[in-house]
Structures are given as structure tokens and as C-alpha cells.
C-alpha positions in Angstrom: -85.8 -80.8 70.7 -85.1 -81.4 74.4 -87.9 -81.2 76.5 -87.9 -80.4 80.3 -90.7 -80.4 83.1 -90.8 -77.4 86.0 -90.7 -78.5 89.6 -93.7 -76.8 91.7 -92.0 -76.1 95.1 -95.2 -75.3 96.8 -95.6 -79.4 96.1 -94.0 -81.6 99.2 -90.9 -82.5 99.0 -91.9 -86.6 98.4 -94.4 -85.1 95.4 -91.2 -83.3 94.0 -89.2 -86.7 94.1 -91.8 -88.8 92.5 -92.4 -85.8 89.7 -89.0 -85.9 89.3 -88.2 -89.7 89.2 -91.3 -90.5 87.1 -90.1 -87.7 84.5 -86.4 -89.1 84.4 -88.1 -92.7 83.6 -90.1 -91.5 80.8 -87.0 -89.8 79.1 -87.4 -86.3 79.6 -83.9 -84.4 79.6 -84.1 -81.9 82.5 -86.2 -81.1 85.8 -85.9 -77.2 86.6 -86.8 -76.4 90.2 -88.9 -73.5 90.7 -86.9 -71.0 92.3 -89.3 -68.9 94.4 -88.2 -67.2 97.4 -91.5 -67.5 98.8 -91.7 -71.1 98.4 -89.4 -74.1 99.3 -85.4 -72.8 99.1 -84.8 -74.6 95.5 -80.7 -75.1 96.4 -81.4 -77.8 98.7 -84.5 -79.1 96.9 -82.1 -79.9 93.7 -79.2 -81.6 96.1 -81.8 -83.6 97.5 -83.0 -84.8 93.9 -79.7 -85.0 92.7 -78.9 -88.1 95.1 -82.4 -89.6 94.1 -81.5 -89.6 90.2 -78.9 -90.6 88.1 -79.5 -89.4 84.6 -81.8 -86.3 84.1 -80.1 -82.8 84.3 -81.3 -80.7 87.2 -81.6 -76.8 87.1 -82.7 -73.7 89.3 -84.5 -71.5 87.8 -84.1 -69.0 89.2 -81.6 -67.3 91.5 -82.8 -64.0 92.3 -80.1 -61.5 91.7 -82.0 -59.1 93.3 -82.3 -61.7 96.9 -79.4 -63.6 96.7 -75.1 -62.1 96.5 -73.4 -63.4 93.5 -71.1 -65.0 96.1 -73.9 -67.3 97.6 -75.4 -67.8 94.2 -71.8 -68.9 92.7 -71.1 -71.5 95.9 -74.4 -72.6 95.4 -74.1 -73.7 91.9 -70.6 -75.1 92.5 -71.8 -77.3 95.0 -74.8 -78.3 93.3 -72.5 -79.0 90.0 -70.6 -81.6 91.9 -73.4 -83.1 93.6 -75.2 -84.1 90.7 -72.1 -84.9 88.9 -71.7 -82.3 86.2 -75.8 -82.8 85.6 -76.7 -79.0 86.8 -77.7 -75.6 85.1 -77.9 -72.0 86.7 -80.4 -69.8 85.9 -80.7 -66.2 86.6 -83.1 -63.7 86.9 -84.5 -60.6 88.6 -87.3 -62.1 90.2 -91.0 -60.3 89.0 -92.4 -56.5 89.9 -95.0 -58.5 92.0 -92.2 -59.6 94.4 -89.3 -56.8 94.4 -92.3 -54.3 95.2 -93.6 -56.2 98.2 -89.9 -56.3 99.2 -89.1 -52.5 98.8 -85.7 -53.5 96.7 -84.3 -51.4 94.0 -85.6 -52.2 90.7 -82.3 -51.3 88.0 -82.7 -55.0 86.6 -80.1 -55.0 83.2 -77.8 -53.7 85.7 -78.2 -56.1 88.5 -78.3 -58.7 85.6 -75.3 -57.6 83.8 -73.0 -57.2 87.0 -74.3 -60.2 88.8 -73.9 -62.3 86.0 -70.5 -61.4 85.8 -69.5 -61.6 89.1 -70.5 -65.2 89.1 -69.3 -66.4 86.1 -65.7 -64.6 87.4 -66.3 -66.4 90.9 -67.2 -69.8 89.3 -63.6 -69.9 87.1 -62.1 -69.7 90.8 -60.8 -67.3 92.7 -59.8 -64.8 93.5 -62.2 -62.6 91.9 -62.6 -59.1 91.6 -65.3 -56.8 90.1 -66.0 -53.3 90.6 -69.6 -52.2 89.4 -72.4 -49.8 90.4 -74.2 -52.4 92.1 -71.9 -55.4 93.2 -68.0 -55.2 94.4 -65.7 -57.9 94.6 -62.3 -57.3 96.4 -59.9 -60.8 95.9 -63.1 -63.1 96.9 -62.7 -67.1 96.3 -65.7 -69.7 96.5 -66.0 -73.2 95.8 -64.4 -73.7 92.6 -66.7 -75.2 89.1 -64.9 -78.2 87.8 -66.3 -77.5 84.3 -67.4 -74.2 82.4 -70.9 -74.0 84.4 -74.1 -72.7 82.2 -75.4 -69.7 82.9 -79.1 -69.1 82.0 -80.8 -66.0 81.7 -84.4 -65.7 82.8 -86.0 -62.5 79.9 -89.2 -61.7 79.1 -88.5 -57.9 77.6 -86.5 -57.4 75.0 -83.4 -55.3 76.3 -83.1 -58.2 79.1 -83.7 -60.9 76.1 -80.7 -59.2 74.3 -78.5 -59.0 77.2 -79.4 -62.8 77.6 -77.8 -63.3 74.2 -74.8 -61.4 74.1 -73.7 -62.2 78.1 -75.7 -66.0 78.6 -74.8 -69.4 77.8 -78.7 -69.6 77.4 -82.1 -68.1 78.4 -85.4 -69.1 79.6 -88.8 -67.5 78.3 -92.3 -68.5 79.1 -93.8 -68.5 75.8 -96.8 -66.3 74.6 -98.0 -66.2 71.0 -96.2 -66.6 68.1 -95.6 -62.9 67.7 -94.2 -62.3 71.0 -92.1 -65.6 70.9 -90.6 -64.6 67.5 -89.9 -60.8 68.8 -87.7 -62.1 71.8 -86.0 -64.3 69.6 -85.1 -61.4 67.6 -83.8 -60.0 70.7 -81.8 -62.5 71.6 -80.4 -63.0 67.9 -79.4 -58.6 68.4 -77.5 -59.7 71.7 -75.4 -63.0 70.2 -74.6 -60.6 67.2 -73.5 -58.4 69.2 -71.2 -60.7 71.6 -69.8 -62.4 68.1 -71.2 -65.7 69.4 -72.9 -68.2 66.8 -76.3 -69.1 67.7 -75.4 -72.8 68.3 -73.7 -72.0 71.5 -76.4 -70.9 72.6 -80.0 -72.6 74.2 -83.6 -70.9 74.1 -85.5 -72.6 76.6 -89.8 -72.2 76.3 -91.6 -72.6 79.2 -95.2 -73.8 78.0 -98.3 -74.4 80.0 -99.7 -78.0 79.3 -103.5 -78.8 81.2 -104.9 -81.6 78.4 -104.4 -83.9 76.0 -108.0 -84.1 75.5 -110.5 -81.8 73.8 -110.0 -78.0 75.4 -114.0 -77.8 74.9 -114.6 -79.6 77.7 -111.7 -78.0 80.0 -113.2 -74.2 79.5 -114.4 -73.6 82.9 -111.0 -74.9 84.4 -108.8 -73.4 81.4 -110.2 -69.6 81.6 -109.3 -68.8 85.2 -106.1 -70.3 84.5 -105.2 -67.9 81.2 -107.0 -64.9 82.8 -104.2 -65.3 86.2 -101.4 -66.2 83.1 -102.2 -63.2 81.2 -101.9 -61.3 84.5 -98.9 -62.3 85.5 -97.4 -61.7 81.1 -95.3 -58.4 80.5 -96.8 -55.7 78.9 -94.5 -56.1 75.9 -96.0 -59.7 75.6 -99.7 -58.0 75.4 -98.3 -56.4 72.6 -96.9 -58.6 70.4 -99.7 -60.8 70.8 -102.6 -57.7 69.5 -104.0 -57.3 73.0 -104.1 -53.7 74.5 -103.8 -53.1 77.5 -107.2 -52.4 78.5 -108.6 -55.4 76.7 -105.7 -57.2 78.6 -106.3 -55.8 82.3 -109.9 -56.3 81.5 -109.1 -60.2 81.2 -106.6 -61.1 83.4 -109.2 -59.3 86.3 -111.8 -61.4 85.0 -111.7 -65.2 85.3 -114.2 -65.8 83.2 -113.3 -63.7 80.5 -110.4 -65.3 78.1 -111.8 -66.2 74.6 -110.8 -69.7 73.2 -108.3 -68.6 71.2 -106.0 -66.6 73.8 -106.3 -70.1 75.9 -104.7 -71.9 72.8 -102.3 -69.3 72.6 -101.5 -69.6 76.2 -101.9 -73.4 77.0 -101.1 -76.5 75.2 -104.2 -77.8 74.4 -105.7 -81.1 72.7 -104.8 -84.5 71.6 -101.6 -85.9 71.0 -101.0 -84.6 67.7 -102.4 -81.2 68.7 -99.7 -81.0 71.2 -97.1 -82.8 69.0 -97.6 -80.0 66.3 -97.4 -76.9 68.6 -94.2 -78.1 70.1 -92.3 -78.7 66.7 -93.5 -75.1 65.7 -91.7 -74.0 68.7 -88.8 -76.1 67.7 -88.8 -74.1 64.2 -89.0 -70.5 65.6 -85.9 -71.2 67.4 -86.3 -72.8 71.1 -84.1 -75.6 71.4 -85.8 -77.3 74.8 -89.7 -77.2 75.6 -90.5 -77.1 79.2 -93.8 -77.9 80.3 -94.4 -75.9 83.2 -97.1 -76.5 86.1 -98.4 -73.3 87.1 -100.2 -73.2 90.3 -104.0 -73.0 89.8 -105.9 -71.1 92.7 -108.8 -72.7 92.5 -107.8 -76.2 93.3 -106.2 -78.1 96.1 -102.5 -78.6 95.5 -102.7 -82.1 96.2 -105.0 -82.1 93.3 -102.6 -80.3 90.8 -100.0 -82.3 91.7 -101.9 -85.4 91.0 -103.0 -84.1 87.5 -99.9 -82.2 86.4 -97.9 -85.8 86.9 -100.5 -87.4 84.3 -100.1 -84.9 82.2 -96.5 -85.5 82.9 -96.9 -88.8 82.3 -99.1 -89.0 79.4 -96.8 -86.5 77.5 -94.1 -89.2 77.9 -95.7 -91.7 76.8 -97.5 -90.2 74.0 -95.9 -87.1 72.7 -92.2 -87.3 73.6 -91.5 -90.2 71.4 -92.6 -88.2 68.8 -90.8 -85.3 69.4 -87.6 -87.4 69.1 
């Protein structure tokens, strides 16, 4: 199983570099730079990190097709793949409803993703590329050509987008949310793979998972409960259903930082000692995930410097204590 880390772009650029260098030293496979349009711009960040590292792969997760034209995505991706010496992976997504609502954007995620992915792939293959869709059009457009078939991953939470990821993507990215949801998501991706006639081995499934503590979770409940409430608020209703949580109950827990039960904490966050965390990672591999990514979720109760120090320590301890077992 491959193991990576997520890079929080609200950290300072110095902190991000220190984090990725340490991940490379510890033997992690990839660092996914957060692609949040409201934080530091991820492509510049990934280029800077590439110049300061030598082995670890770098990805951007995600470039939102609602906010970036495929020409810009393709040009940035080809440039970064060149800068990294072929260590780059491009993640595409539709951003979140929270973002699209605030910006007043058209929300037809399946259509935007299908067309955006097709355009980016055609542009990376070399021009001139032409495409005529409902959302995007290309008329004999050329950009910097990628030097290799550049992997394009799709971030997908709902079943229709997951099926599209399996049909058209080289991989997909998901924030895990309990065994029922994870397994249903894998089935949706496999339906997309079957639709395109591709083998499962040609595709990579990336599981974002929160890691908060390698100690007894009971000692961290005052912090874990509000973190879990915030995570639940960001999870799709489709995930609530597969987790066996009624919508009203989910909204109540999401709105009350102290209401999350310990069972839900264990579903959404890796907690416990080295053996417990390694066991959870192996369970994800058994479900069909090829890559585990340690997610550094923002914690509104803590200053950003404190969050960075906490996640750096957890990443170091995971790398030293758990990563060797997963190898």
C-alpha cells in the first residue's frame, strides 16, 4: 500500500516545505498539495516543493474545473510534471457546494467534470486540440505538451461522480467515511471501470483519512468531538446514508461540537496505538484502496502554528512506527 500526506496550504510556505521534506525522509510516497482556491495557490507551491525535494511524488488535489479553464489546468500540469522530473499527478474536482454557492457558480458537476477531463487529456496529448461540449469548447488549441501520459485523478464523493472517475480517470480521490460508505464507493468506481472495459489494476484508489492521535483516543475526546462534528458537516448526505446516520441526526451532530459519539469518532478518524492504526490502514487496503493519505484537517479551535506542530509530530510518529509495518 502506498502512503502519502496532505499538505495544508494555510500553513506558511516554510512549514509546508519542512513537512514535505520530512515526509520524504521518512519514506512517504507522495505529498498532495491542497487545491483550495481560497488559500495559497497550489501550483506555485508544488513547483517550489519540487525544487526542494528529489524522490517524493507531488500532486495537486484538486484543480476545480468550475474555477480553472482546462487550458490553464493542462498548461500548469505539464509544466509541473517537467519541473518534478515526472513526479507529478493532477487531481481534478468540482470544488465543494460551500464554495460554488458563495461564488454563484453553475453547478452541473458531472457535465463539467466529463468535459473538463476530456479537454485536459486532449491538451496534454499535444495539439492542436478541438472539442465542442455544452460547457467547454476548444478550437485548434495547443499548450505545452506533457512529456509522458500524465495521470489524471478525479475527486469524487457521490456515486455518479465515482462511476465517472472509474470510467474516465486514471485514479480517484475520496475522503473515507466508514466501511459502508467506503465499500459502496468502491462498487461505484468498479461500475465505471466495467463501463470503460478497463482492468482494476490500471486504476489507483486514494483514501484520504484523518489521523489525530497514536495514543488512547479517550484522552483526546475534548478535541476529537468538535473535529468529528466539523468533518460530518462536510461529508455528503450519500455518505451519511451508508454510515447508517439519519439526516436529522447528522445535522444535529454537525451543529453541536460536543455531540459526536465515540463510535463516530472511530469511523472518521484514525485513533489508537500503533497496532490499531496499522490495522485500520490494512482494512482500507483490503477494501480496495491502493493509497492512504494522512489528511491534516483544519481545527478551528487551535492556532494554525499549533495545528502544524501537531500534524508534523503525528506524521513523524506514523512514519517511524506504522509505515514500516505497511511496507
